[in-house]
SEZA-587919 format. One record per atom (N, C-alpha, C): residue number from 1; residue in one letter; atom name; y, z, x. Coordinates in nm, 4 decimals, m for minus. Layout:
- k, r, a, Y, Z, X
- NUM, A, CA, Y, Z, X
...
***
This chain:
- k, r, a, Y, Z, X
- 1, M, N, m2.3068, 4.3087, m1.0147
- 1, M, CA, m2.3039, 4.1702, m1.0513
- 1, M, C, m2.1646, 4.1321, m1.0997
- 2, K, N, m2.1255, 4.0156, m1.0677
- 2, K, CA, m1.9929, 3.9660, m1.1000
- 2, K, C, m1.9899, 3.9086, m1.2424
- 3, E, N, m1.8865, 3.9504, m1.3207
- 3, E, CA, m1.8743, 3.8978, m1.4575
- 3, E, C, m1.8022, 3.7636, m1.4541
- 4, A, N, m1.8462, 3.6736, m1.5392
- 4, A, CA, m1.7835, 3.5413, m1.5466
- 4, A, C, m1.6562, 3.5515, m1.6290
- 5, K, N, m1.5526, 3.4830, m1.5856
- 5, K, CA, m1.4280, 3.4794, m1.6603
- 5, K, C, m1.4448, 3.3862, m1.7801
- 6, P, N, m1.3906, 3.4279, m1.8959
- 6, P, CA, m1.3983, 3.3377, m2.0102
- 6, P, C, m1.3129, 3.2133, m1.9840
- 7, S, N, m1.3592, 3.1040, m2.0362
- 7, S, CA, m1.2860, 2.9791, m2.0144
- 7, S, C, m1.1579, 2.9788, m2.0968
- 8, P, N, m1.0594, 2.9020, m2.0549
- 8, P, CA, m0.9339, 2.8929, m2.1312
- 8, P, C, m0.9576, 2.8423, m2.2738
- 9, R, N, m1.0547, 2.7536, m2.2911
- 9, R, CA, m1.0840, 2.7030, m2.4255
- 9, R, C, m1.1363, 2.8151, m2.5143
- 10, L, N, m1.2199, 2.9014, m2.4583
- 10, L, CA, m1.2735, 3.0134, m2.5341
- 10, L, C, m1.1622, 3.1111, m2.5716
- 11, L, N, m1.0739, 3.1399, m2.4788
- 11, L, CA, m0.9617, 3.2300, m2.5067
- 11, L, C, m0.8713, 3.1720, m2.6158
- 12, L, N, m0.8454, 3.0423, m2.6100
- 12, L, CA, m0.7630, 2.9766, m2.7109
- 12, L, C, m0.8307, 2.9822, m2.8477
- 13, A, N, m0.9613, 2.9575, m2.8511
- 13, A, CA, m1.0353, 2.9615, m2.9774
- 13, A, C, m1.0328, 3.1021, m3.0369
- 14, E, N, m1.0472, 3.2032, m2.9533
- 14, E, CA, m1.0433, 3.3412, m3.0027
- 14, E, C, m0.9045, 3.3763, m3.0557
- 15, A, N, m0.8008, 3.3300, m2.9887
- 15, A, CA, m0.6643, 3.3555, m3.0350
- 15, A, C, m0.6404, 3.2880, m3.1701
- 16, K, N, m0.6884, 3.1652, m3.1845
- 16, K, CA, m0.6731, 3.0938, m3.3114
- 16, K, C, m0.7501, 3.1647, m3.4229
- 17, R, N, m0.8695, 3.2138, m3.3908
- 17, R, CA, m0.9500, 3.2849, m3.4890
- 17, R, C, m0.8780, 3.4112, m3.5354
- 18, T, N, m0.8223, 3.4850, m3.4411
- 18, T, CA, m0.7509, 3.6079, m3.4749
- 18, T, C, m0.6298, 3.5780, m3.5622
- 19, E, N, m0.5567, 3.4750, m3.5261
- 19, E, CA, m0.4386, 3.4360, m3.6039
- 19, E, C, m0.4779, 3.3936, m3.7456
- 20, A, N, m0.5844, 3.3155, m3.7578
- 20, A, CA, m0.6296, 3.2702, m3.8891
- 20, A, C, m0.6755, 3.3887, m3.9734
- 21, R, N, m0.7432, 3.4821, m3.9118
- 21, R, CA, m0.7898, 3.6010, m3.9838
- 21, R, C, m0.6709, 3.6820, m4.0360
- 22, E, N, m0.5687, 3.6985, m3.9546
- 22, E, CA, m0.4492, 3.7730, m3.9950
- 22, E, C, m0.3789, 3.7038, m4.1115
- 23, R, N, m0.3698, 3.5698, m4.1053
- 23, R, CA, m0.3088, 3.4950, m4.2157
- 23, R, C, m0.3894, 3.5132, m4.3444
- 24, L, N, m0.5200, 3.5053, m4.3330
- 24, L, CA, m0.6072, 3.5200, m4.4490
- 24, L, C, m0.5931, 3.6589, m4.5111
- 25, L, N, m0.5946, 3.7619, m4.4304
- 25, L, CA, m0.5812, 3.8980, m4.4815
- 25, L, C, m0.4438, 3.9205, m4.5444
- 26, G, N, m0.3401, 3.8631, m4.4841
- 26, G, CA, m0.2064, 3.8742, m4.5414
- 26, G, C, m0.1980, 3.8061, m4.6765
- 27, R, N, m0.2577, 3.6889, m4.6862
- 27, R, CA, m0.2581, 3.6149, m4.8136
- 27, R, C, m0.3384, 3.6914, m4.9193
- 28, A, N, m0.4492, 3.7507, m4.8783
- 28, A, CA, m0.5304, 3.8282, m4.9725
- 28, A, C, m0.4510, 3.9473, m5.0267
- 29, D, N, m0.3771, 4.0154, m4.9406
- 29, D, CA, m0.2940, 4.1275, m4.9857
- 29, D, C, m0.1861, 4.0802, m5.0820
- 30, E, N, m0.1254, 3.9658, m5.0511
- 30, E, CA, m0.0211, 3.9099, m5.1372
- 30, E, C, m0.0781, 3.8769, m5.2761
- 31, L, N, m0.1945, 3.8145, m5.2795
- 31, L, CA, m0.2575, 3.7807, m5.4069
- 31, L, C, m0.2975, 3.9056, m5.4843
- 32, K, N, m0.3448, 4.0046, m5.4129
- 32, K, CA, m0.3841, 4.1306, m5.4766
- 32, K, C, m0.2632, 4.1925, m5.5472
- 33, T, N, m0.1487, 4.1872, m5.4844
- 33, T, CA, m0.0267, 4.2420, m5.5423
- 33, T, C, 0.0189, 4.1583, m5.6614
- 34, R, N, 0.0206, 4.0264, m5.6437
- 34, R, CA, 0.0678, 3.9375, m5.7504
- 34, R, C, m0.0221, 3.9385, m5.8719
- 35, L, N, m0.1523, 3.9594, m5.8527
- 35, L, CA, m0.2467, 3.9529, m5.9627
- 35, L, C, m0.2842, 4.0894, m6.0192
- 36, S, N, m0.2101, 4.1920, m5.9814
- 36, S, CA, m0.2369, 4.3239, m6.0372
- 36, S, C, m0.1984, 4.3235, m6.1856
- 37, P, N, m0.2648, 4.4032, m6.2669
- 37, P, CA, m0.2343, 4.4039, m6.4096
- 37, P, C, m0.0872, 4.4336, m6.4403
- 38, G, N, m0.0280, 4.5246, m6.3668
- 38, G, CA, 0.1127, 4.5573, m6.3898
- 38, G, C, 0.2050, 4.4404, m6.3605
- 39, A, N, 0.1787, 4.3701, m6.2512
- 39, A, CA, 0.2616, 4.2556, m6.2155
- 39, A, C, 0.2455, 4.1438, m6.3176
- 40, L, N, 0.1240, 4.1204, m6.3641
- 40, L, CA, 0.1008, 4.0166, m6.4648
- 40, L, C, 0.1702, 4.0516, m6.5961
- 41, A, N, 0.1642, 4.1781, m6.6358
- 41, A, CA, 0.2301, 4.2205, m6.7593
- 41, A, C, 0.3817, 4.2054, m6.7480
- 42, D, N, 0.4381, 4.2429, m6.6334
- 42, D, CA, 0.5822, 4.2276, m6.6124
- 42, D, C, 0.6233, 4.0816, m6.6209
- 43, E, N, 0.5460, 3.9953, m6.5579
- 43, E, CA, 0.5770, 3.8523, m6.5593
- 43, E, C, 0.5696, 3.7969, m6.7018
- 44, M, N, 0.4684, 3.8402, m6.7773
- 44, M, CA, 0.4549, 3.7940, m6.9145
- 44, M, C, 0.5722, 3.8413, m7.0001
- 45, M, N, 0.6110, 3.9665, m6.9854
- 45, M, CA, 0.7215, 4.0199, m7.0647
- 45, M, C, 0.8530, 3.9512, m7.0296
- 46, N, N, 0.8740, 3.9233, m6.9016
- 46, N, CA, 0.9956, 3.8516, m6.8624
- 46, N, C, 0.9981, 3.7117, m6.9229
- 47, G, N, 0.8840, 3.6454, m6.9235
- 47, G, CA, 0.8757, 3.5127, m6.9829
- 47, G, C, 0.9012, 3.5161, m7.1327
- 48, L, N, 0.8454, 3.6171, m7.2011
- 48, L, CA, 0.8684, 3.6299, m7.3449
- 48, L, C, 1.0147, 3.6602, m7.3750
- 49, A, N, 1.0746, 3.7448, m7.2951
- 49, A, CA, 1.2154, 3.7784, m7.3167
- 49, A, C, 1.3031, 3.6554, m7.2970
- 50, D, N, 1.2753, 3.5764, m7.1946
- 50, D, CA, 1.3519, 3.4545, m7.1712
- 50, D, C, 1.3357, 3.3568, m7.2871
- 51, R, N, 1.2127, 3.3430, m7.3338
- 51, R, CA, 1.1845, 3.2513, m7.4447
- 51, R, C, 1.2525, 3.2984, m7.5725
- 52, A, N, 1.2503, 3.4286, m7.5986
- 52, A, CA, 1.3143, 3.4828, m7.7184
- 52, A, C, 1.4654, 3.4616, m7.7134
- 53, T, N, 1.5244, 3.4811, m7.5977
- 53, T, CA, 1.6680, 3.4602, m7.5820
- 53, T, C, 1.7032, 3.3142, m7.6073
- 54, E, N, 1.6206, 3.2258, m7.5533
- 54, E, CA, 1.6433, 3.0825, m7.5736
- 54, E, C, 1.6320, 3.0460, m7.7219
- 55, L, N, 1.5301, 3.0975, m7.7886
- 55, L, CA, 1.5098, 3.0691, m7.9308
- 55, L, C, 1.6220, 3.1271, m8.0153
- 56, A, N, 1.6671, 3.2476, m7.9833
- 56, A, CA, 1.7752, 3.3105, m8.0590
- 56, A, C, 1.9032, 3.2290, m8.0489
- 57, G, N, 1.9269, 3.1678, m7.9343
- 57, G, CA, 2.0464, 3.0852, m7.9191
- 57, G, C, 2.0364, 2.9545, m7.9948
- 58, K, N, 1.9189, 2.8948, m7.9970
- 58, K, CA, 1.9016, 2.7648, m8.0625
- 58, K, C, 1.8881, 2.7776, m8.2137
- 59, R, N, 1.8075, 2.8758, m8.2582
- 59, R, CA, 1.7794, 2.8913, m8.4017
- 59, R, C, 1.7881, 3.0388, m8.4399
- 60, P, N, 1.9076, 3.0868, m8.4608
- 60, P, CA, 1.9220, 3.2311, m8.4873
- 60, P, C, 1.8545, 3.2776, m8.6165
- 61, M, N, 1.8588, 3.1984, m8.7212
- 61, M, CA, 1.7969, 3.2409, m8.8478
- 61, M, C, 1.6449, 3.2484, m8.8347
- 62, T, N, 1.5862, 3.1518, m8.7669
- 62, T, CA, 1.4415, 3.1535, m8.7453
- 62, T, C, 1.4023, 3.2755, m8.6620
- 63, F, N, 1.4812, 3.3032, m8.5606
- 63, F, CA, 1.4545, 3.4189, m8.4750
- 63, F, C, 1.4638, 3.5479, m8.5549
- 64, L, N, 1.5678, 3.5607, m8.6382
- 64, L, CA, 1.5837, 3.6821, m8.7179
- 64, L, C, 1.4703, 3.6984, m8.8189
- 65, A, N, 1.4262, 3.5889, m8.8793
- 65, A, CA, 1.3147, 3.5959, m8.9740
- 65, A, C, 1.1865, 3.6401, m8.9031
- 66, A, N, 1.1605, 3.5823, m8.7861
- 66, A, CA, 1.0401, 3.6194, m8.7108
- 66, A, C, 1.0472, 3.7648, m8.6646
- 67, A, N, 1.1637, 3.8079, m8.6183
- 67, A, CA, 1.1792, 3.9465, m8.5732
- 67, A, C, 1.1625, 4.0431, m8.6908
- 68, G, N, 1.2171, 4.0066, m8.8060
- 68, G, CA, 1.2018, 4.0909, m8.9244
- 68, G, C, 1.0569, 4.1012, m8.9692
- 69, A, N, 0.9862, 3.9883, m8.9695
- 69, A, CA, 0.8454, 3.9890, m9.0069
- 69, A, C, 0.7641, 4.0735, m8.9098
- 70, L, N, 0.7908, 4.0590, m8.7822
- 70, L, CA, 0.7201, 4.1390, m8.6820
- 70, L, C, 0.7503, 4.2874, m8.7010
- 71, G, N, 0.8759, 4.3187, m8.7296
- 71, G, CA, 0.9128, 4.4580, m8.7538
- 71, G, C, 0.8406, 4.5164, m8.8733
- 72, L, N, 0.8278, 4.4375, m8.9802
- 72, L, CA, 0.7552, 4.4868, m9.0980
- 72, L, C, 0.6069, 4.5067, m9.0695
- 73, V, N, 0.5494, 4.4175, m8.9906
- 73, V, CA, 0.4081, 4.4330, m8.9561
- 73, V, C, 0.3875, 4.5596, m8.8730
- 74, V, N, 0.4737, 4.5804, m8.7763
- 74, V, CA, 0.4603, 4.6964, m8.6885
- 74, V, C, 0.4865, 4.8266, m8.7652
- 75, L, N, 0.5841, 4.8243, m8.8542
- 75, L, CA, 0.6245, 4.9464, m8.9249
- 75, L, C, 0.5719, 4.9524, m9.0682
- 76, R, N, 0.4648, 4.8802, m9.1001
- 76, R, CA, 0.4182, 4.8720, m9.2389
- 76, R, C, 0.3794, 5.0078, m9.2964
- 77, R, N, 0.3136, 5.0916, m9.2215
- 77, R, CA, 0.2718, 5.2224, m9.2758
- 77, R, C, 0.3912, 5.3150, m9.3017
- 78, P, N, 0.4837, 5.3298, m9.2065
- 78, P, CA, 0.6003, 5.4144, m9.2378
- 78, P, C, 0.6832, 5.3597, m9.3540
- 79, V, N, 0.6968, 5.2284, m9.3622
- 79, V, CA, 0.7728, 5.1696, m9.4727
- 79, V, C, 0.7000, 5.1939, m9.6039
- 80, A, N, 0.5673, 5.1797, m9.6065
- 80, A, CA, 0.4900, 5.2036, m9.7279
- 80, A, C, 0.5025, 5.3497, m9.7714
- 81, R, N, 0.4971, 5.4427, m9.6766
- 81, R, CA, 0.5136, 5.5842, m9.7103
- 81, R, C, 0.6519, 5.6107, m9.7677
- 82, W, N, 0.7535, 5.5507, m9.7062
- 82, W, CA, 0.8910, 5.5702, m9.7541
- 82, W, C, 0.9074, 5.5159, m9.8953
- 83, L, N, 0.8504, 5.3978, m9.9198
- 83, L, CA, 0.8605, 5.3396, m10.0535
- 83, L, C, 0.7843, 5.4215, m10.1574
- 84, S, N, 0.6679, 5.4746, m10.1209
- 84, S, CA, 0.5910, 5.5549, m10.2171
- 84, S, C, 0.6632, 5.6862, m10.2490
- 85, R, N, 0.7329, 5.7429, m10.1544
- 85, R, CA, 0.8094, 5.8662, m10.1791
- 85, R, C, 0.9292, 5.8396, m10.2705
- 86, R, N, 0.9873, 5.7213, m10.2550
- 86, R, CA, 1.1055, 5.6868, m10.3363
- 86, R, C, 1.0685, 5.6720, m10.4822
- 87, R, N, 0.9481, 5.6245, m10.5113
- 87, R, CA, 0.9069, 5.5986, m10.6488
- 87, R, C, 0.8827, 5.7282, m10.7277
- 88, R, N, 0.8488, 5.8338, m10.6622
- 88, R, CA, 0.8158, 5.9604, m10.7293
- 88, R, C, 0.9331, 6.0215, m10.7955
***
């Protein structure tokens, strides 16, 4: 039995479908990469660094006070131990 040739419209529709599928899969891979936890953390840290640099240039005393307070919060236990040893 003789097979029927697909119509040109059908071939065009299949080509468009394949192209659309490839675009969709490519976009999904791109989003997967951009939304990975590591990429999001890097983007956040870059934004914070830029903001801190901007703030340090505009208001250096405010920046130094905030950095000092943050340092004391982070290092409160070692500083407390050091101070308690000094008193003895």
